[in-house]
C-alpha positions as CSV (number, residue, x, y, z in Angstrom):
1,M,-113.6,19.1,59.4
2,L,-115.8,19.5,61.4
3,V,-115.6,22.9,62.9
4,L,-115.8,23.8,58.4
5,T,-118.9,21.8,58.3
6,I,-120.6,23.7,61.4
7,A,-119.6,27.0,60.4
8,A,-120.8,26.4,57.0
9,L,-124.0,24.8,57.9
10,D,-124.7,27.8,60.7
11,I,-124.1,30.4,57.4
12,Y,-126.5,28.6,55.3
13,T,-129.3,28.1,57.7
14,G,-129.0,31.9,57.9
15,R,-130.4,33.9,61.2
16,D,-133.3,31.9,62.2
17,I,-131.0,28.7,63.1
18,H,-128.1,29.2,65.6
19,L,-125.7,26.2,64.6
20,G,-122.8,27.8,66.3
21,P,-122.8,25.8,70.2
22,L,-122.5,23.3,68.9
23,L,-118.8,24.0,67.6
24,V,-118.0,23.0,71.1
25,I,-117.9,19.7,70.1
26,A,-114.3,20.3,68.3
27,P,-112.4,20.9,71.2
28,A,-114.4,18.1,73.3
29,L,-114.1,16.0,70.7
30,T,-110.2,16.8,71.2
31,A,-109.0,16.1,74.8
32,S,-110.3,12.5,74.7
33,L,-108.1,11.6,71.8
34,A,-105.4,13.7,71.9
35,G,-103.5,16.2,74.7
36,P,-103.6,19.9,75.9
37,R,-101.7,21.1,72.7
38,L,-104.4,20.2,69.9
39,T,-106.8,20.2,72.5
40,A,-106.3,24.1,72.7
41,L,-106.0,24.3,69.1
42,A,-109.6,22.9,68.3
43,G,-110.3,25.6,70.7
44,V,-108.8,28.2,69.0
45,L,-110.3,26.9,66.0
46,A,-113.6,26.6,66.8
47,V,-113.7,30.2,68.5
48,A,-112.4,31.5,65.3
49,A,-115.2,29.9,63.0
50,Q,-117.5,31.5,65.7
51,V,-116.0,34.9,65.1
52,L,-116.3,34.4,61.4
53,T,-119.8,33.1,61.4
54,A,-120.6,36.1,64.0
55,V,-119.3,38.2,61.1
56,F,-121.0,36.6,57.9
57,L,-124.4,36.9,59.9
58,G,-124.6,40.4,61.2
59,G,-121.4,41.2,62.8
60,L,-120.1,41.3,66.4
61,T,-121.6,43.7,68.1
62,T,-124.8,42.1,68.4
63,P,-125.7,40.3,71.8
64,D,-126.9,37.0,70.5
65,H,-123.5,36.5,68.6
66,L,-121.3,38.1,71.1
67,A,-122.8,35.7,73.7
68,Q,-122.0,32.5,71.9
69,I,-118.6,33.6,71.0
70,I,-118.4,34.0,75.0
71,A,-119.9,31.4,76.0
72,L,-117.7,28.6,73.0
73,T,-114.6,30.8,74.7
74,T,-115.4,29.7,78.4
75,L,-116.5,25.6,77.6
76,S,-113.2,25.6,75.4
77,A,-111.2,26.7,78.3
78,L,-112.9,24.4,80.4
79,V,-112.3,21.5,78.3
80,I,-108.6,22.2,78.0
81,F,-108.3,22.6,81.4
82,M,-109.7,19.6,82.5
83,R,-107.6,17.6,79.8
84,C,-104.6,19.5,81.4
85,V,-105.2,17.6,84.9
86,R,-105.8,14.3,82.7
87,E,-103.1,14.3,81.8
88,R,-101.1,15.1,84.9
89,R,-103.2,12.7,86.3
90,D,-102.4,9.6,83.4
91,R,-98.5,10.3,84.4
92,A,-99.3,10.2,87.8
93,L,-100.7,6.9,87.0
94,S,-97.9,5.4,84.5
95,R,-95.5,6.1,87.3
96,A,-97.6,4.0,90.0
97,R,-97.6,1.5,87.6
98,S,-93.8,1.3,86.6
99,V,-93.4,1.1,90.4
100,A,-95.6,-1.7,90.6
101,E,-94.1,-3.6,88.5
102,T,-91.1,-2.8,90.0
103,A,-92.1,-4.2,93.0
104,Q,-93.4,-7.4,91.5
105,R,-89.9,-7.9,90.3
106,V,-87.9,-7.8,93.3
107,L,-90.8,-9.2,95.6
108,L,-92.5,-11.9,93.7
109,R,-89.9,-13.0,91.6
110,P,-90.4,-15.5,88.5
111,P,-89.3,-18.8,89.2
112,P,-86.9,-20.1,86.9
113,R,-88.7,-22.4,83.8
114,R,-86.4,-25.3,84.7
115,I,-84.5,-25.7,87.8
116,G,-82.8,-29.5,89.1
117,P,-85.1,-32.3,87.4
118,L,-88.4,-30.3,88.2
119,Q,-90.3,-28.0,85.0
120,V,-92.1,-25.1,86.2
121,A,-95.4,-23.2,85.1
122,W,-97.0,-20.5,87.3
123,L,-100.0,-17.8,86.7
124,Y,-100.9,-15.3,89.7
125,M,-104.1,-12.8,89.4
126,S,-104.9,-9.9,91.7
127,A,-107.9,-8.8,93.1
128,E,-107.6,-5.4,92.2
129,D,-107.6,-3.4,89.1
130,E,-104.0,-2.0,88.2
131,T,-102.1,-3.9,90.7
132,E,-99.8,-6.8,89.7
133,I,-99.0,-8.3,93.2
134,G,-101.6,-9.0,96.3
135,G,-101.7,-11.1,99.6
136,D,-100.6,-14.4,97.4
137,L,-96.7,-15.6,97.4
138,F,-94.7,-18.9,95.9
139,A,-90.9,-18.9,95.3
140,F,-88.8,-21.7,94.5
141,A,-85.2,-22.0,96.1
142,R,-82.1,-24.7,95.9
143,A,-81.7,-26.4,99.4
144,A,-77.7,-27.1,100.9
145,H,-78.5,-30.7,99.5
146,S,-79.5,-31.4,96.2
147,A,-83.0,-30.5,96.4
148,T,-85.4,-28.1,95.6
149,R,-87.6,-26.1,97.8
150,V,-91.1,-24.3,97.4
151,V,-93.3,-22.4,98.8
152,I,-96.6,-21.2,98.6
153,G,-98.9,-19.2,101.0
154,D,-101.8,-16.9,101.6
155,V,-102.2,-14.0,103.4
156,R,-105.6,-12.7,104.9
157,G,-107.0,-9.7,102.5
158,N,-105.8,-9.3,99.1
159,G,-104.4,-6.8,97.2
160,L,-101.9,-3.7,97.9
161,A,-102.7,-4.5,101.7
162,A,-101.1,-7.5,101.7
163,I,-97.9,-7.1,100.0
164,G,-96.0,-6.5,103.4
165,E,-97.3,-9.3,105.2
166,A,-95.8,-11.7,101.7
167,S,-92.7,-9.8,101.5
168,L,-92.0,-10.7,105.1
169,V,-92.6,-14.7,104.1
170,L,-90.5,-14.5,100.7
171,G,-87.6,-13.1,102.9
172,A,-87.5,-15.1,105.8
173,F,-87.9,-18.6,102.7
174,R,-85.3,-17.4,100.8
175,E,-83.5,-16.4,103.8
176,G,-83.7,-20.2,105.2
177,A,-84.1,-22.4,102.5
178,H,-80.6,-23.3,102.1
179,R,-79.2,-23.0,105.8
180,Y,-81.7,-25.5,107.6
181,A,-81.6,-29.2,106.7
182,T,-84.6,-29.8,107.5
183,L,-88.0,-29.3,106.2
184,S,-89.1,-28.6,109.7
185,G,-86.4,-26.9,110.9
186,L,-87.3,-24.6,107.9
187,V,-90.6,-23.8,108.9
188,A,-89.8,-22.9,112.0
189,A,-87.7,-20.2,110.8
190,L,-90.9,-19.3,109.0
191,E,-92.8,-19.0,111.9
192,D,-90.1,-17.6,114.4
193,S,-89.8,-14.5,111.7
194,V,-93.8,-13.7,111.4
195,S,-94.1,-13.7,114.8
196,R,-91.4,-11.3,115.1
197,N,-92.0,-8.8,112.9
198,L,-95.9,-9.5,111.9
199,E,-97.0,-6.5,113.2
200,D,-94.3,-4.1,112.1
201,V,-95.6,-4.7,108.6
202,T,-99.9,-4.7,108.8
203,D,-102.3,-2.0,109.4
204,T,-103.4,-2.9,112.5
205,E,-104.7,0.4,113.1
206,H,-107.6,0.1,110.1
207,D,-107.6,-3.6,110.4
208,P,-107.3,-4.7,114.0
209,G,-108.5,-8.4,113.2
210,E,-106.3,-11.2,113.5
211,H,-103.3,-11.6,110.9
212,F,-101.8,-14.8,109.8
213,I,-100.4,-16.4,106.0
214,T,-101.6,-19.8,105.5
215,C,-98.9,-21.8,103.5
216,L,-97.4,-25.1,101.9
217,V,-94.1,-25.5,102.1
218,L,-92.0,-28.7,99.7
219,E,-88.6,-30.4,99.4
220,I,-89.1,-31.9,96.3
221,P,-85.2,-34.0,96.1
222,D,-83.2,-34.7,92.3
223,D,-83.4,-37.9,92.7
224,A,-86.4,-39.5,91.8
225,L,-86.5,-42.2,94.1
226,S,-86.0,-40.2,97.6
227,A,-89.7,-39.6,98.9
228,A,-91.1,-35.6,98.4
229,E,-91.6,-33.9,102.0
230,M,-94.7,-31.4,102.6
231,I,-95.9,-29.6,105.5
232,N,-99.2,-27.7,105.8
233,C,-99.8,-24.5,107.5
234,G,-103.2,-24.1,107.0
235,H,-103.4,-24.6,103.5
236,P,-105.1,-25.9,100.7
237,P,-103.6,-29.6,99.7
238,P,-101.8,-29.9,96.6
239,L,-103.0,-31.7,94.1
240,L,-100.5,-35.3,92.1
241,L,-101.5,-36.2,88.9
242,H,-99.5,-39.8,88.6
243,D,-100.7,-42.0,85.5
244,Q,-103.9,-39.4,84.5
245,R,-105.5,-39.5,87.8
246,V,-105.4,-36.7,90.4
247,T,-105.0,-37.5,94.3
248,V,-105.7,-34.6,96.9
249,L,-102.4,-34.5,99.2
250,H,-104.3,-34.3,102.6
251,A,-101.9,-33.3,105.5
252,R,-101.9,-36.1,108.4
253,Q,-101.7,-33.5,110.8
254,P,-101.1,-29.9,109.7
255,L,-99.7,-27.0,111.4
256,P,-101.8,-24.1,112.1
257,P,-101.3,-21.1,110.0
258,L,-97.7,-19.0,110.3
259,G,-98.4,-15.9,112.9
260,V,-101.3,-17.3,114.6
261,C,-99.2,-19.2,117.5
262,E,-95.5,-20.2,118.2
263,R,-93.7,-23.5,117.1
264,T,-90.7,-25.4,117.8
265,T,-89.6,-27.7,115.3
266,E,-91.9,-30.8,114.9
267,D,-90.1,-33.7,112.7
268,D,-93.7,-35.5,112.9
269,R,-95.5,-33.2,111.0
270,I,-94.0,-34.1,107.5
271,D,-95.9,-35.6,104.8
272,P,-93.3,-37.6,102.7
273,F,-95.4,-38.7,99.5
274,T,-93.8,-40.2,95.8
275,F,-93.3,-37.8,92.9
276,E,-91.8,-40.0,90.1
277,G,-90.5,-38.7,86.8
278,G,-93.5,-37.5,84.6
279,D,-95.5,-36.7,87.7
280,M,-97.1,-33.4,88.1
281,L,-98.0,-31.2,91.2
282,V,-100.7,-28.3,91.3
283,L,-100.1,-25.7,94.3
284,Y,-103.0,-23.1,94.6
285,T,-103.8,-20.3,96.8
286,D,-107.8,-20.6,97.9
287,G,-108.6,-17.7,95.3
288,V,-108.5,-20.9,92.8
289,I,-111.2,-23.0,94.7
290,E,-113.5,-20.0,96.6
291,A,-113.7,-18.6,92.9
292,R,-117.5,-18.4,92.3
293,S,-119.5,-18.6,89.6
294,P,-122.7,-15.7,88.6
295,N,-124.8,-18.5,90.4
296,G,-122.7,-19.2,93.5
297,A,-120.9,-22.5,92.7
298,F,-117.0,-23.0,93.8
299,Y,-114.2,-23.9,91.2
300,P,-114.3,-27.7,91.4
301,L,-110.3,-27.4,90.6
302,A,-109.4,-31.3,90.9
303,E,-112.1,-32.6,89.0
304,R,-111.4,-29.9,86.1
305,V,-108.0,-31.0,86.2
306,A,-108.7,-34.4,86.3
307,S,-110.4,-33.6,83.0
308,F,-107.7,-31.3,81.2
309,P,-104.9,-33.0,78.7
310,A,-101.8,-32.9,81.4
311,T,-99.6,-32.4,78.6
312,N,-97.1,-30.3,80.1
313,P,-97.3,-28.0,82.9
314,D,-97.7,-25.1,80.5
315,T,-100.3,-26.5,78.9
316,L,-102.0,-27.7,82.0
317,L,-101.7,-24.2,83.2
318,H,-103.1,-22.8,80.2
319,H,-106.3,-24.9,80.3
320,I,-107.1,-24.3,84.1
321,H,-106.4,-20.6,83.4
322,R,-109.1,-20.3,80.8
323,D,-111.8,-22.5,82.7
324,L,-111.2,-20.4,86.1
325,L,-112.0,-17.1,84.2
326,A,-114.9,-18.7,81.7
327,H,-116.4,-20.2,85.4
328,V,-115.9,-16.9,87.3
329,G,-117.4,-14.3,84.0
330,G,-114.1,-12.9,84.0
331,H,-112.9,-11.5,87.1
332,L,-111.9,-13.0,90.1
333,A,-112.9,-11.3,93.4
334,D,-109.3,-12.5,96.0
335,D,-106.3,-12.7,94.8
336,A,-105.3,-15.9,92.9
337,A,-101.7,-18.1,92.4
338,L,-101.5,-21.1,90.9
339,L,-98.4,-23.5,90.7
340,V,-98.1,-26.5,88.3
341,I,-94.4,-28.3,88.4
342,E,-93.4,-31.8,86.7
343,R,-90.8,-34.1,87.5
344,T,-88.8,-34.9,84.3
345,P,-86.1,-37.1,83.8
346,S,-83.1,-34.8,82.9
347,H,-81.1,-34.1,86.6
348,R,-79.4,-31.3,85.5
349,P,-79.4,-28.3,87.8
350,N,-79.8,-26.1,84.8
351,L,-81.4,-22.9,85.9
352,T,-83.0,-20.8,83.5
353,P,-84.7,-17.3,84.4
354,H,-88.2,-17.0,83.2
355,P,-89.6,-14.0,81.2
356,M,-92.0,-11.8,83.0
357,G,-94.5,-10.5,80.9
358,H,-96.5,-7.0,81.5
359,H,-100.0,-8.3,82.4
360,R,-101.5,-8.2,85.6
361,H,-102.3,-12.4,84.2
362,H,-98.7,-14.0,84.0
363,L,-98.8,-17.3,82.5
364,S,-95.3,-19.1,82.1
365,G,-94.4,-20.5,78.0
366,S,-97.0,-21.4,75.4
367,P,-99.3,-21.3,74.6
368,P,-100.4,-17.8,76.0
369,P,-103.0,-16.5,78.3
370,P,-105.8,-15.3,77.0
371,G,-106.8,-11.5,77.0
372,R,-108.2,-9.5,79.2
């Protein structure tokens, strides 16, 4: 219709006004909406219309009409060529996205919504566009005894460059979570693995600075009467919600981040705390609390958590997610991860796989997260 309209107007206005060059709009618009074949068809129709117009307005042999036909043919060919290049780039991007999704499912496995007596909700946001994983990490595992072990950590740096270091910690945690009887033994194994293998997975040539991983490791027994334990290796402290009150669980003697120095088993670095039925734990990385508003204010996580209705982990996480994006104006400058864990009255070791979405922002359960 566009080609016919322009050709008809060109014929109607006569020889004094030349509208033929506008015919290039047809293949240009088609290239933005369709593939190379339809773009080529639009280009052929545009050139044919230009030839038809030339016949009506004095013939094909006039220099003006010949120049218009050659120019339109050349421009249409360039548009078709650029559309073919874009088609190849789109296919390459689609393959890259597929690889990223597969890597995420393998590396950052979605935790179950229920594990032992715990109900879990989680959120992951990557700072880089078109990526779904970065330098933040978390994982759950059952211990050899009746307890659940949790790790959350943060690699120095963010985005795709930090994936190797994150995979190193996650692999060591999953291997050792059920093997070591004590939490301090597990943390010592994590440090040993990071110390031995960190140089193999980091790009020290382009990033010669110090590489390390902050992490928080917890053990939550199935029995609510037994104290939970945590070891903090330079990571932001978790928040405990008990009777509508928020408590920051600071470590008495925090350890340095993984990869900074070698360490041995140190049971005196374990911090016990009470985690009763109905209580919730909020674990997070520094990408959350260091998120800045447009005027430079940090996100006050503990204050906001205290103001949200904490009916269940999904609802609380939804409120935090929505409020955090509103605080920063819609996009984070650093990777960020959040876990909300609630101890429920049920002590059945029920493990139900968590559904994994396609979005770069992952939320468990409902209500759904706001759109990007």
